[in-house]
SERO-4910 file (N, C-alpha, C, O; in steps of 0.05 Angstrom, whole numbers):
BEGIN
 pado doro    nc1    nc2    nc3   cac1   cac2   cac3    cc1    cc2    cc3    oc1    oc2    oc3
  Met    A   1312  -1368   -506   1301  -1391   -493   1322  -1401   -472   1345  -1406   -479
  Asn    A   1313  -1405   -448   1331  -1415   -427   1332  -1445   -428   1312  -1459   -421
  Leu    A   1355  -1456   -436   1358  -1485   -440   1374  -1497   -418   1393  -1485   -408
  Pro    A   1366  -1522   -409   1382  -1535   -388   1408  -1545   -400   1411  -1546   -425
  Pro    A   1428  -1552   -384   1453  -1563   -394   1448  -1586   -412   1430  -1602   -409
  Leu    A   1465  -1589   -433   1462  -1610   -453   1462  -1637   -440   1447  -1655   -449
  Arg    A   1479  -1642   -420   1480  -1668   -408   1453  -1676   -395   1446  -1699   -394
  Asp    A   1438  -1656   -386   1411  -1661   -374   1392  -1671   -395   1376  -1689   -390
  Ile    A   1393  -1659   -419   1376  -1667   -441   1382  -1696   -448   1364  -1713   -452
  Leu    A   1408  -1702   -451   1415  -1729   -459   1408  -1750   -438   1400  -1772   -444
  Glu    A   1410  -1742   -413   1403  -1760   -391   1373  -1766   -391   1365  -1789   -387
  Gln    A   1357  -1745   -396   1328  -1749   -397   1320  -1767   -420   1302  -1783   -418
  Val    A   1334  -1763   -443   1328  -1779   -466   1334  -1809   -460   1319  -1826   -468
  Ser    A   1357  -1814   -447   1366  -1841   -443   1347  -1857   -425   1345  -1881   -427
  Arg    A   1333  -1843   -407   1315  -1857   -389   1285  -1853   -397   1267  -1860   -382
  Gly    A   1281  -1842   -421   1255  -1840   -432   1237  -1820   -420   1212  -1821   -422
  Ala    A   1249  -1800   -405   1233  -1780   -392   1227  -1756   -409   1212  -1738   -401
  Leu    A   1238  -1755   -433   1234  -1732   -451   1224  -1742   -477   1237  -1758   -491
  Pro    A   1200  -1733   -486   1189  -1742   -512   1208  -1736   -534   1223  -1716   -533
  Ala    A   1208  -1753   -555   1227  -1750   -577   1225  -1723   -591   1246  -1711   -597
  Asp    A   1200  -1713   -595   1197  -1688   -610   1208  -1665   -593   1221  -1646   -604
  Glu    A   1204  -1665   -567   1215  -1644   -550   1245  -1646   -548   1259  -1625   -548
  Ala    A   1255  -1670   -546   1284  -1674   -546   1297  -1663   -571   1318  -1650   -570
  Glu    A   1285  -1669   -594   1295  -1659   -619   1295  -1629   -620   1315  -1617   -629
  Gln    A   1274  -1616   -611   1272  -1587   -610   1294  -1575   -594   1307  -1555   -602
  Arg    A   1299  -1587   -570   1320  -1576   -552   1348  -1580   -564   1365  -1562   -563
  Leu    A   1352  -1604   -575   1379  -1609   -587   1384  -1591   -611   1407  -1582   -615
  Val    A   1364  -1587   -627   1367  -1569   -650   1374  -1541   -641   1390  -1527   -653
  Gly    A   1361  -1532   -618   1368  -1506   -607   1397  -1503   -600   1409  -1482   -603
  Tyr    A   1408  -1525   -588   1436  -1525   -581   1454  -1525   -606   1473  -1509   -608
  Leu    A   1448  -1543   -624   1466  -1546   -647   1465  -1523   -667   1484  -1518   -682
  Arg    A   1442  -1509   -668   1439  -1488   -687   1460  -1466   -684   1471  -1456   -704
  Asp    A   1468  -1460   -660   1486  -1438   -655   1514  -1448   -646   1531  -1432   -638
  Leu    A   1519  -1474   -647   1545  -1484   -640   1562  -1485   -665   1552  -1491   -687
  Pro    A   1588  -1478   -664   1602  -1473   -639   1600  -1444   -629   1611  -1437   -608
  Phe    A   1587  -1426   -644   1584  -1399   -634   1557  -1387   -644   1545  -1397   -663
  Glu    A   1549  -1366   -631   1525  -1352   -639   1532  -1323   -647   1544  -1309   -631
  Asp    A   1526  -1316   -671   1533  -1290   -682   1512  -1269   -675   1489  -1270   -684
  Leu    A   1520  -1250   -658   1502  -1228   -650   1506  -1203   -666   1493  -1182   -661
  Gly    A   1523  -1204   -686   1529  -1181   -702   1553  -1166   -692   1572  -1161   -707
  Phe    A   1553  -1159   -666   1575  -1145   -654   1594  -1164   -639   1616  -1156   -631
  Ala    A   1585  -1189   -635   1601  -1209   -621   1593  -1236   -629   1570  -1241   -638
  Arg    A   1611  -1255   -627   1606  -1283   -633   1610  -1299   -608   1632  -1304   -599
  Val    A   1588  -1306   -595   1588  -1319   -569   1595  -1348   -572   1582  -1363   -586
  Asp    A   1617  -1356   -559   1628  -1383   -561   1614  -1402   -541   1624  -1406   -519
  His    A   1592  -1413   -550   1577  -1432   -532   1591  -1459   -529   1584  -1474   -512
  His    A   1611  -1464   -546   1624  -1489   -545   1648  -1490   -526   1660  -1511   -522
  Arg    A   1654  -1466   -514   1679  -1465   -498   1678  -1482   -473   1698  -1493   -465
  Ala    A   1654  -1485   -462   1652  -1502   -438   1660  -1531   -444   1671  -1544   -427
  Phe    A   1654  -1540   -468   1661  -1568   -475   1691  -1570   -479   1703  -1591   -473
  Arg    A   1704  -1549   -489   1733  -1550   -494   1750  -1544   -470   1770  -1556   -465
  Lys    A   1740  -1525   -453   1757  -1514   -432   1747  -1520   -404   1761  -1515   -384
  Gly    A   1723  -1531   -402   1712  -1537   -375   1698  -1513   -362   1686  -1516   -341
  Phe    A   1698  -1490   -375   1683  -1467   -365   1675  -1450   -389   1689  -1447   -408
  Pro    A   1650  -1438   -387   1640  -1422   -410   1657  -1398   -416   1675  -1391   -401
  Glu    A   1650  -1385   -438   1664  -1360   -446   1661  -1339   -424   1639  -1336   -413
  Val    A   1683  -1326   -418   1683  -1304   -398   1682  -1277   -413   1697  -1274   -432
  Ile    A   1666  -1259   -403   1663  -1233   -415   1683  -1213   -402   1682  -1209   -378
  Phe    A   1701  -1202   -418   1719  -1181   -409   1705  -1155   -413   1700  -1146   -436
  Gly    A   1698  -1141   -391   1680  -1119   -392   1692  -1093   -403   1678  -1077   -415
  Thr    A   1718  -1089   -398   1731  -1064   -407   1728  -1059   -437   1735  -1077   -453
  Gly    A   1719  -1036   -444   1716  -1029   -472   1689  -1036   -485   1683  -1028   -507
  Lys    A   1673  -1052   -471   1647  -1060   -481   1626  -1042   -469   1628  -1034   -446
  Ser    A   1605  -1036   -485   1583  -1020   -475   1566  -1037   -456   1566  -1062   -459
  Pro    A   1552  -1025   -437   1535  -1040   -419   1514  -1057   -435   1508  -1080   -427
  Ala    A   1504  -1046   -457   1484  -1061   -473   1497  -1086   -485   1484  -1107   -486
  His    A   1521  -1084   -494   1535  -1107   -506   1541  -1128   -485   1538  -1152   -490
  Val    A   1550  -1119   -462   1556  -1138   -440   1531  -1153   -433   1531  -1177   -429
  Ala    A   1509  -1138   -430   1483  -1151   -422   1473  -1171   -443   1463  -1192   -436
  Ala    A   1476  -1164   -468   1466  -1182   -490   1482  -1208   -490   1471  -1229   -493
  Ile    A   1509  -1206   -487   1525  -1230   -487   1519  -1246   -462   1516  -1271   -464
  Ala    A   1516  -1233   -439   1510  -1247   -414   1484  -1262   -416   1482  -1285   -407
  Ser    A   1464  -1249   -428   1438  -1262   -431   1440  -1288   -448   1427  -1308   -441
  Arg    A   1456  -1287   -469   1458  -1311   -486   1473  -1333   -471   1466  -1357   -474
  Ile    A   1494  -1326   -456   1509  -1346   -441   1491  -1360   -421   1490  -1384   -419
  Val    A   1477  -1344   -405   1460  -1355   -384   1437  -1371   -396   1429  -1391   -386
  Gly    A   1426  -1361   -418   1404  -1374   -432   1411  -1402   -442   1393  -1418   -446
  Arg    A   1437  -1407   -445   1446  -1434   -453   1451  -1452   -430   1460  -1475   -433
  Gly    A   1445  -1442   -406   1449  -1459   -382   1477  -1457   -371   1484  -1473   -353
  His    A   1493  -1438   -380   1521  -1436   -372   1523  -1416   -348   1507  -1398   -345
  Ser    A   1544  -1420   -332   1551  -1401   -311   1562  -1375   -324   1573  -1376   -346
  Leu    A   1559  -1353   -310   1566  -1327   -321   1589  -1315   -305   1588  -1315   -280
  Leu    A   1609  -1304   -319   1630  -1288   -306   1637  -1265   -325   1645  -1269   -348
  Val    A   1633  -1241   -314   1642  -1217   -328   1664  -1204   -311   1660  -1199   -287
  Thr    A   1687  -1199   -323   1709  -1187   -308   1713  -1158   -317   1704  -1150   -338
  Arg    A   1727  -1143   -300   1734  -1115   -306   1710  -1099   -315   1710  -1087   -336
  Thr    A   1690  -1099   -298   1665  -1086   -305   1657  -1066   -283   1673  -1062   -264
  Asp    A   1634  -1054   -285   1626  -1033   -266   1596  -1035   -260   1582  -1052   -271
  Glu    A   1586  -1017   -243   1558  -1017   -235   1539  -1011   -258   1517  -1021   -259
  Glu    A   1548   -994   -277   1531   -988   -300   1526  -1013   -317   1503  -1018   -325
  Ala    A   1547  -1028   -322   1543  -1052   -337   1527  -1072   -321   1510  -1087   -333
  Tyr    A   1531  -1073   -295   1515  -1092   -278   1485  -1085   -280   1469  -1103   -281
  Ala    A   1478  -1060   -280   1450  -1052   -282   1438  -1063   -308   1415  -1072   -308
  Ala    A   1453  -1061   -330   1443  -1071   -355   1441  -1102   -355   1422  -1113   -365
  Val    A   1461  -1115   -343   1460  -1144   -341   1437  -1153   -323   1423  -1172   -330
  Ala    A   1433  -1140   -301   1411  -1147   -282   1384  -1145   -295   1366  -1160   -288
  Ala    A   1381  -1127   -314   1355  -1124   -328   1349  -1149   -345   1326  -1156   -349
  Glu    A   1371  -1162   -354   1367  -1187   -371   1370  -1212   -354   1357  -1232   -359
  Val    A   1388  -1210   -333   1394  -1234   -316   1391  -1225   -287   1411  -1219   -274
  Pro    A   1366  -1224   -277   1361  -1212   -250   1376  -1226   -228   1382  -1213   -207
  Ala    A   1383  -1251   -231   1397  -1266   -209   1427  -1261   -208   1440  -1271   -190
  Ala    A   1437  -1246   -227   1466  -1241   -227   1475  -1224   -203   1459  -1209   -192
  Thr    A   1500  -1228   -195   1511  -1214   -172   1534  -1197   -180   1551  -1205   -196
  Phe    A   1536  -1173   -168   1559  -1155   -174   1578  -1155   -150   1569  -1152   -127
  His    A   1603  -1160   -156   1624  -1160   -136   1641  -1134   -139   1658  -1133   -157
  Ala    A   1635  -1114   -123   1647  -1088   -128   1677  -1088   -127   1690  -1077   -144
  Glu    A   1689  -1100   -106   1718  -1098   -103   1732  -1114   -125   1753  -1106   -135
  Ala    A   1720  -1136   -133   1731  -1153   -155   1725  -1142   -182   1736  -1150   -202
  Arg    A   1706  -1123   -183   1697  -1111   -209   1687  -1133   -227   1694  -1135   -251
  Ala    A   1670  -1151   -216   1661  -1174   -231   1631  -1179   -227   1619  -1171   -207
  Ile    A   1619  -1192   -247   1591  -1201   -246   1590  -1231   -249   1604  -1242   -266
  Thr    A   1575  -1244   -232   1573  -1274   -233   1545  -1284   -231   1527  -1271   -220
  Leu    A   1541  -1308   -242   1517  -1323   -237   1525  -1352   -240   1532  -1361   -262
  Gly    A   1523  -1368   -219   1530  -1396   -220   1507  -1413   -228   1485  -1409   -218
  Gln    A   1511  -1432   -246   1491  -1452   -253   1504  -1479   -251   1528  -1482   -246
  Glu    A   1488  -1500   -253   1498  -1527   -247   1511  -1539   -272   1503  -1561   -281
  Asp    A   1532  -1526   -282   1546  -1536   -305   1576  -1539   -300   1591  -1545   -318
  Ile    A   1585  -1535   -275   1613  -1535   -268   1619  -1558   -248   1606  -1559   -227
  Ala    A   1639  -1574   -254   1647  -1595   -235   1663  -1582   -212   1677  -1563   -217
  Pro    A   1660  -1593   -188   1675  -1581   -165   1704  -1588   -165   1712  -1610   -175
  Gly    A   1720  -1570   -155   1749  -1576   -152   1754  -1595   -129   1735  -1601   -113
  His    A   1778  -1605   -126   1784  -1626   -107   1795  -1616    -80   1792  -1629    -60
  Gly    A   1807  -1592    -80   1819  -1582    -55   1814  -1552    -52   1796  -1541    -63
  Ile    A   1832  -1540    -36   1829  -1512    -29   1848  -1495    -46   1872  -1502    -49
  Ile    A   1838  -1474    -58   1855  -1454    -70   1858  -1431    -50   1838  -1419    -42
  Leu    A   1882  -1425    -41   1887  -1404    -22   1897  -1379    -37   1916  -1381    -53
  Val    A   1884  -1357    -33   1892  -1331    -45   1904  -1313    -24   1891  -1306     -5
  Ala    A   1930  -1307    -28   1944  -1291     -8   1952  -1264    -21   1957  -1263    -45
  Thr    A   1955  -1243     -4   1964  -1218    -14   1986  -1207      4   1987  -1214     28
  Ala    A   2004  -1191     -8   2024  -1178      8   2012  -1156     25   2019  -1152     49
  Gly    A   1994  -1140     14   1981  -1118     28   1952  -1114     20   1943  -1127      1
  Thr    A   1939  -1096     33   1911  -1091     27   1907  -1076      0   1886  -1077    -12
  Ala    A   1929  -1063     -9   1927  -1050    -35   1924  -1070    -58   1917  -1063    -80
  Asp    A   1931  -1095    -53   1929  -1116    -73   1901  -1129    -74   1897  -1147    -90
  Leu    A   1883  -1120    -57   1857  -1134    -55   1841  -1134    -81   1829  -1155    -86
  Pro    A   1839  -1113    -97   1823  -1115   -121   1832  -1139   -139   1815  -1153   -150
  Val    A   1858  -1142   -142   1868  -1164   -159   1862  -1191   -146   1854  -1210   -159
  Ala    A   1867  -1192   -119   1862  -1217   -105   1832  -1224   -105   1826  -1248   -109
  Glu    A   1815  -1205   -102   1786  -1211   -103   1777  -1220   -131   1758  -1236   -133
  Glu    A   1789  -1209   -151   1783  -1219   -178   1790  -1249   -180   1775  -1265   -192
  Ala    A   1813  -1256   -168   1821  -1284   -168   1801  -1301   -152   1794  -1323   -160
  Val    A   1793  -1291   -128   1774  -1306   -111   1748  -1311   -126   1738  -1334   -127
  Val    A   1736  -1290   -136   1710  -1292   -150   1712  -1311   -174   1694  -1327   -178
  Thr    A   1734  -1309   -189   1738  -1326   -212   1740  -1355   -204   1727  -1373   -215
  Ala    A   1757  -1361   -184   1761  -1388   -175   1735  -1400   -163   1729  -1424   -168
  Glu    A   1720  -1384   -149   1695  -1394   -137   1674  -1401   -159   1661  -1422   -157
  Ile    A   1671  -1384   -178   1651  -1389   -199   1659  -1413   -216   1642  -1425   -229
  Met    A   1685  -1419   -216   1695  -1442   -231   1693  -1468   -215   1703  -1489   -223
  Gly    A   1680  -1467   -191   1674  -1491   -176   1693  -1498   -154   1693  -1521   -145
  Asn    A   1709  -1479   -146   1730  -1485   -126   1723  -1474    -98   1710  -1454    -96
  Arg    A   1733  -1488    -78   1732  -1477    -51   1756  -1459    -47   1779  -1467    -52
  Val    A   1751  -1434    -39   1772  -1414    -38   1774  -1402    -10   1754  -1398      4
  Glu    A   1799  -1398     -1   1804  -1385     25   1822  -1361     20   1838  -1360      1
  Arg    A   1819  -1341     38   1835  -1316     36   1856  -1315     58   1851  -1323     80
  Leu    A   1879  -1304     51   1900  -1298     70   1912  -1272     62   1931  -1271     46
  Tyr    A   1902  -1250     73   1909  -1223     64   1928  -1208     83   1928  -1213    107
  Asp    A   1943  -1191     71   1961  -1173     86   1982  -1188    101   1985  -1184    126
  Val    A   1997  -1205     88   2018  -1221    101   2045  -1217     87   2061  -1236     84
  Gly    A   2050  -1192     78   2075  -1186     63   2100  -1188     79   2099  -1192    103
  Val    A   2123  -1187     65   2149  -1191     78   2157  -1169     97   2176  -1173    112
  Ala    A   2144  -1147     96   2150  -1125    116   2143  -1134    144   2154  -1122    163
  Gly    A   2126  -1154    147   2120  -1165    173   2117  -1195    170   2095  -1206    171
  Leu    A   2139  -1208    167   2139  -1236    159   2126  -1255    180   2117  -1276    173
  His    A   2126  -1246    205   2113  -1262    226   2084  -1267    220   2073  -1287    229
  Arg    A   2071  -1248    206   2042  -1252    199   2038  -1276    181   2018  -1291    184
  Leu    A   2057  -1280    163   2055  -1303    145   2061  -1329    160   2047  -1349    157
  Leu    A   2082  -1329    175   2091  -1353    189   2070  -1363    209   2068  -1387    215
  Ser    A   2054  -1344    220   2033  -1353    239   2010  -1368    225   1994  -1381    238
  Ala    A   2009  -1366    198   1988  -1380    183   2000  -1404    167   1989  -1412    147
  His    A   2022  -1414    176   2036  -1436    161   2018  -1460    157   2020  -1473    136
  Asp    A   2001  -1467    176   1984  -1490    173   1964  -1486    150   1956  -1505    137
  Arg    A   1955  -1461    146   1937  -1456    124   1951  -1458     97   1939  -1467     77
  Leu    A   1976  -1451     96   1991  -1454     71   1994  -1483     64   1992  -1491     40
  Thr    A   1999  -1500     83   2005  -1529     78   1980  -1545     72   1982  -1567     62
  Thr    A   1956  -1534     77   1931  -1549     71   1920  -1542     44   1901  -1554     35
  Ala    A   1931  -1522     31   1921  -1513      4   1932  -1532    -17   1953  -1543    -15
  Arg    A   1916  -1535    -38   1925  -1551    -61   1939  -1534    -82   1957  -1543    -96
  Val    A   1931  -1508    -84   1943  -1488   -101   1943  -1462    -86   1924  -1456    -71
  Ile    A   1964  -1446    -90   1965  -1420    -76   1969  -1398    -97   1987  -1399   -113
  Ile    A   1952  -1377    -96   1955  -1353   -113   1965  -1331    -95   1954  -1327    -73
  Val    A   1986  -1318   -103   1998  -1296    -87   1999  -1271   -103   2013  -1269   -124
  Ala    A   1985  -1250    -94   1985  -1224   -107   2002  -1205    -91   1999  -1202    -67
  Ala    A   2021  -1192   -104   2039  -1174    -91   2050  -1152   -110   2054  -1157   -133
  Gly    A   2053  -1128    -99   2065  -1107   -114   2092  -1100   -103   2107  -1118    -95
  Met    A   2099  -1074   -103   2126  -1066    -93   2148  -1082   -107   2150  -1082   -131
  Glu    A   2164  -1097    -90   2186  -1113   -102   2177  -1142   -108   2193  -1157   -120
  Gly    A   2152  -1149   -101   2141  -1175   -109   2155  -1199    -96   2158  -1220   -108
  Ala    A   2163  -1197    -70   2179  -1218    -57   2162  -1240    -46   2172  -1263    -43
  Leu    A   2137  -1235    -40   2121  -1255    -25   2118  -1282    -38   2120  -1302    -24
  Pro    A   2114  -1284    -64   2112  -1311    -77   2136  -1328    -72   2134  -1352    -69
  Ser    A   2160  -1316    -73   2185  -1331    -69   2186  -1342    -40   2194  -1365    -36
  Val    A   2177  -1326    -21   2177  -1335      7   2158  -1358     10   2165  -1379     22
  Ile    A   2134  -1355      0   2114  -1377      2   2123  -1401    -13   2119  -1424     -4
  Gly    A   2135  -1397    -37   2144  -1419    -53   2165  -1436    -38   2167  -1460    -43
  Gly    A   2180  -1424    -20   2200  -1439     -5   2189  -1453     19   2203  -1468     33
  Leu    A   2163  -1449     25   2151  -1461     49   2131  -1484     42   2124  -1499     60
  Val    A   2123  -1487     17   2102  -1506     10   2112  -1524    -12   2131  -1519    -26
  Ser    A   2097  -1546    -16   2103  -1566    -37   2082  -1566    -59   2081  -1585    -75
  Val    A   2065  -1545    -60   2044  -1544    -80   2050  -1521   -100   2067  -1504    -93
  Pro    A   2037  -1520   -123   2042  -1499   -142   2035  -1471   -130   2014  -1468   -117
  Val    A   2052  -1452   -135   2047  -1424   -127   2045  -1407   -153   2063  -1407   -170
  Ile    A   2022  -1393   -156   2018  -1376   -179   2020  -1347   -170   2004  -1337   -155
  Ala    A   2041  -1334   -180   2047  -1307   -172   2033  -1286   -190   2034  -1289   -215
  Val    A   2021  -1266   -178   2008  -1245   -193   2021  -1218   -185   2016  -1208   -163
  Pro    A   2037  -1206   -203   2048  -1180   -197   2026  -1159   -199   2010  -1159   -218
  Thr    A   2024  -1141   -180   2004  -1120   -181   2017  -1093   -186   2041  -1089   -180
  Ser    A   2002  -1075   -197   2012  -1048   -205   2012  -1030   -181   2003  -1007   -183
  Val    A   2022  -1040   -158   2022  -1025   -133   2051  -1019   -126   2068  -1037   -126
  Gly    A   2057   -994   -119   2084   -988   -110   2092   -959   -118   2078   -946   -132
  Tyr    A   2115   -951   -108   2125   -924   -114   2137   -924   -142   2136   -943   -157
  Gly    A   2149   -901   -149   2157   -896   -177   2173   -918   -190   2167   -926   -213
  Ala    A   2194   -928   -176   2211   -949   -188   2197   -976   -191   2208   -995   -202
  Ala    A   2173   -978   -180   2158  -1003   -184   2148  -1005   -213   2141  -1027   -223
  Phe    A   2148   -982   -228   2141   -981   -256   2114   -995   -262   2112  -1011   -281
  Gly    A   2094   -990   -245   2067  -1001   -251   2066  -1031   -250   2049  -1043   -264
  Gly    A   2083  -1044   -234   2082  -1073   -231   2105  -1087   -245   2108  -1111   -241
  Ile    A   2120  -1073   -261   2142  -1086   -276   2164  -1096   -257   2174  -1118   -261
  Ala    A   2170  -1081   -236   2190  -1089   -217   2181  -1115   -203   2197  -1134   -200
  Ala    A   2156  -1117   -195   2145  -1141   -183   2146  -1165   -202   2152  -1187   -195
  Leu    A   2138  -1159   -227   2138  -1180   -248   2166  -1191   -252   2169  -1216   -252
  Leu    A   2186  -1174   -254   2213  -1184   -258   2223  -1199   -234   2237  -1219   -236
  Gly    A   2216  -1189   -210   2224  -1203   -186   2213  -1231   -184   2226  -1250   -177
  Met    A   2187  -1234   -192   2174  -1260   -191   2185  -1279   -212   2189  -1302   -207
  Leu    A   2191  -1268   -236   2202  -1284   -257   2230  -1295   -250   2239  -1316   -259
  Asn    A   2244  -1280   -232   2271  -1288   -224   2271  -1302   -197   2292  -1304   -184
  Ser    A   2248  -1312   -189   2246  -1326   -163   2265  -1350   -162   2267  -1365   -181
  Cys    A   2278  -1353   -139   2296  -1376   -135   2281  -1400   -123   2292  -1422   -120
  Ala    A   2256  -1396   -116   2239  -1418   -104   2228  -1435   -127   2217  -1424   -146
  Gly    A   2230  -1461   -124   2218  -1478   -145   2188  -1479   -142   2176  -1476   -121
  Gly    A   2174  -1483   -165   2145  -1487   -165   2130  -1461   -166   2106  -1461   -161
  Val    A   2143  -1438   -172   2130  -1413   -174   2127  -1405   -204   2146  -1404   -218
  Ser    A   2102  -1401   -213   2097  -1391   -240   2085  -1363   -238   2076  -1355   -216
  Val    A   2085  -1349   -260   2078  -1320   -259   2059  -1314   -282   2062  -1324   -304
  Val    A   2038  -1298   -275   2019  -1288   -296   2024  -1259   -300   2042  -1247   -288
  Asn    A   2008  -1247   -317   2012  -1219   -324   2005  -1200   -301   1992  -1208   -282
  Ile    A   2013  -1175   -303   2008  -1155   -282   1978  -1152   -278   1963  -1148   -297
  Asp    A   1970  -1153   -253   1942  -1149   -245   1923  -1171   -255   1898  -1167   -255
  Asn    A   1933  -1193   -265   1917  -1213   -278   1906  -1234   -258   1914  -1258   -259
  Gly    A   1889  -1226   -240   1877  -1244   -221   1860  -1265   -234   1860  -1288   -225
  Phe    A   1847  -1258   -256   1831  -1277   -271   1848  -1299   -282   1842  -1323   -279
  Gly    A   1870  -1292   -294   1888  -1312   -306   1899  -1331   -286   1901  -1355   -290
  Ala    A   1907  -1320   -263   1918  -1337   -241   1897  -1357   -231   1903  -1380   -227
  Ala    A   1872  -1348   -228   1851  -1365   -218   1843  -1387   -238   1837  -1409   -231
  Thr    A   1844  -1380   -264   1838  -1400   -284   1858  -1423   -284   1851  -1446   -286
  Ile    A   1884  -1416   -281   1905  -1436   -280   1901  -1453   -254   1903  -1477   -255
  Ala    A   1897  -1439   -232   1893  -1453   -206   1869  -1472   -207   1871  -1494   -196
  Ser    A   1848  -1464   -221   1824  -1481   -223   1830  -1505   -240   1822  -1527   -233
  Leu    A   1845  -1502   -261   1852  -1525   -278   1869  -1545   -261   1864  -1569   -263
  Ile    A   1888  -1535   -245   1904  -1553   -229   1886  -1567   -208   1889  -1591   -203
  Asn    A   1868  -1552   -196   1851  -1563   -175   1830  -1582   -185   1819  -1597   -169
  His    A   1825  -1582   -211   1807  -1601   -222   1820  -1626   -234   1807  -1645   -243
  Leu    A   1847  -1628   -233   1861  -1651   -244   1855  -1676   -227   1865  -1697   -232
***
């Protein structure tokens, strides 16, 4: 059953627009499966939006398309926005059969469907990359931040090998409320940006680089050792995690 957001039910009850018996039926539907709904293979956390400000996110890797689709259907059916990360076209086909309005973002490897259950952020989240090889991680961050209600701008391919590219966009850096920076190789870009702005910088090391990059470990260590104040670091290739933190900051 596709239910409207809980606050809509309560609002309709308060102004007498919803008959008592129908209101009771809808509320029972919500409460029956809170705080989670047991599907046998998964326990869908319908209460997460109340605790965290955004519904449960489906991590697609390792899940069958059928399982992803079943979880997605339950989340959307509760009136929640949908985000599936680290997924593929096969899973999207299964989700689309249950949730036809869902969208697949190929480069971000994500599936989304926005519903009116998310409060808007207050400012701009800027997502920057050192190079175009970092785009999959950056796009995961973009899609995540957007579905969480934020206005997002992109600033791609501005790495330290051509620092003038970054400096030419200085005005865009200073208008952002939070900046996400994805970089591989030696991971220097977040430190440079951190020294130019007065807002939080969330660094994302990517698994891009030659042998001594060690799949992103070199970038991770470089970012953790940043001398610029206000730079925090998430896990390797974790665009989703960076966007979640940025969204929380942007909603304060």
